[in-house]
C-alpha positions in Angstrom: -10.0 21.2 6.8 -6.3 21.3 6.0 -3.7 19.7 8.3 -0.1 21.0 8.8 2.3 19.1 11.0 5.3 20.6 12.8 7.8 19.7 15.5 9.8 16.9 14.0 13.6 16.8 14.1 16.6 14.9 15.2 16.7 13.6 18.8 18.9 11.3 20.8 17.6 8.0 22.1 15.7 8.6 25.4 14.9 12.2 24.4 11.5 13.8 23.8 9.7 15.7 21.0 6.3 17.2 20.7 4.6 17.1 17.4 1.8 19.6 16.5 -0.9 19.4 13.8 -2.7 22.6 13.1 -6.0 22.4 11.3 -7.7 25.1 9.3 -11.5 25.3 9.2 -14.3 25.7 11.7 -15.3 22.0 11.7 -12.1 20.7 13.4 -13.8 19.9 16.6 -16.1 17.5 14.8 -13.2 15.2 13.7 -11.5 12.5 15.4 -7.7 12.9 15.0 -5.0 10.4 14.6 -1.2 10.1 14.2 0.4 7.5 11.9 4.0 7.0 11.0 5.9 5.4 8.1 9.5 4.2 8.3 11.5 3.6 5.1 10.5 0.4 3.4 7.6 -0.2 5.8 3.9 0.3 5.6 2.2 3.2 7.4 1.2 2.3 10.9 -1.1 3.6 13.5 0.4 5.5 16.4 -2.4 7.2 18.4 -5.9 8.6 18.0 -8.2 10.9 20.0 -11.9 11.3 19.6 -13.5 14.7 19.1 -14.1 15.4 22.7 -10.6 14.5 23.7 -11.8 12.2 26.4 -11.1 8.9 24.6 -7.7 8.0 23.3 -6.1 5.0 21.6 -2.5 3.9 21.3 -0.4 1.4 19.5 1.2 -1.1 21.9 4.6 0.0 20.7 4.1 3.6 22.0 1.8 3.1 25.0 3.2 4.7 28.1 5.7 6.7 26.1 3.5 8.8 23.8 0.5 11.0 24.7 -2.0 12.4 22.2 -4.0 15.5 23.1 -6.0 18.2 21.4 -7.0 21.8 21.9 -10.2 22.4 20.0 -10.0 26.2 20.7 -6.6 26.2 18.9 -7.6 23.7 16.2 -4.5 21.7 17.1 -3.7 18.1 18.0 -0.4 17.2 19.7 1.7 14.1 20.1 4.1 14.2 23.0 6.8 11.6 22.5 9.0 10.6 25.4 11.7 8.0 25.8 12.2 7.9 22.1 13.9 4.9 20.5 15.7 4.5 17.2 12.7 2.4 16.0 10.5 5.4 16.4 12.3 7.0 13.4 9.7 7.7 10.7 7.7 10.3 8.9 4.8 11.1 11.2 1.4 12.1 9.7 -1.6 13.5 11.3 -5.0 12.7 10.0 -8.7 13.6 10.5 -11.6 11.3 10.5 -15.4 11.6 10.7 -15.7 8.0 11.9 -17.8 7.9 15.1 -16.7 4.5 16.3 -13.8 3.5 18.5 -11.1 1.0 17.7 -11.8 1.6 14.0 -9.7 4.7 14.4 -6.7 2.4 14.3 -7.2 1.9 10.6 -5.8 4.4 8.2 -8.7 3.8 5.8 -11.0 5.6 8.3 -9.3 8.9 7.8 -10.4 11.3 5.1 -7.8 14.0 5.5 -4.0 13.8 5.8 -1.2 16.2 6.5 2.1 16.3 4.6 4.1 14.6 7.3 7.1 15.6 9.5 10.3 13.7 9.9 11.3 12.3 13.3 14.8 10.8 13.5 16.0 9.2 16.7 19.8 8.6 16.6 22.9 9.2 18.6 
């Protein structure tokens, strides 16, 4: 499976963006998917994750209520809808795929075997 993110860009505070992560390969539906982000000078941090069925999701406290992760297994794509964006959301956003079958462990970057190249999100007026 290869992962390619898109949808990043420049947006004003309070605005919205939707990131997409397209996966190649027939085994996409067997992976849990996650979004992470890394701001300049900071470590990569967990943003959101979704299990293979799409029915269970996890969010970082900093984005809960503003971001929504979803997936379309028929299109081999996972999405991150980001609303009410803040300057502190500025970062490179990465999608990742995991074969981990647990739950909260999906918050750990070490659980993910595959990573995309990242897409820049800048929130600024």
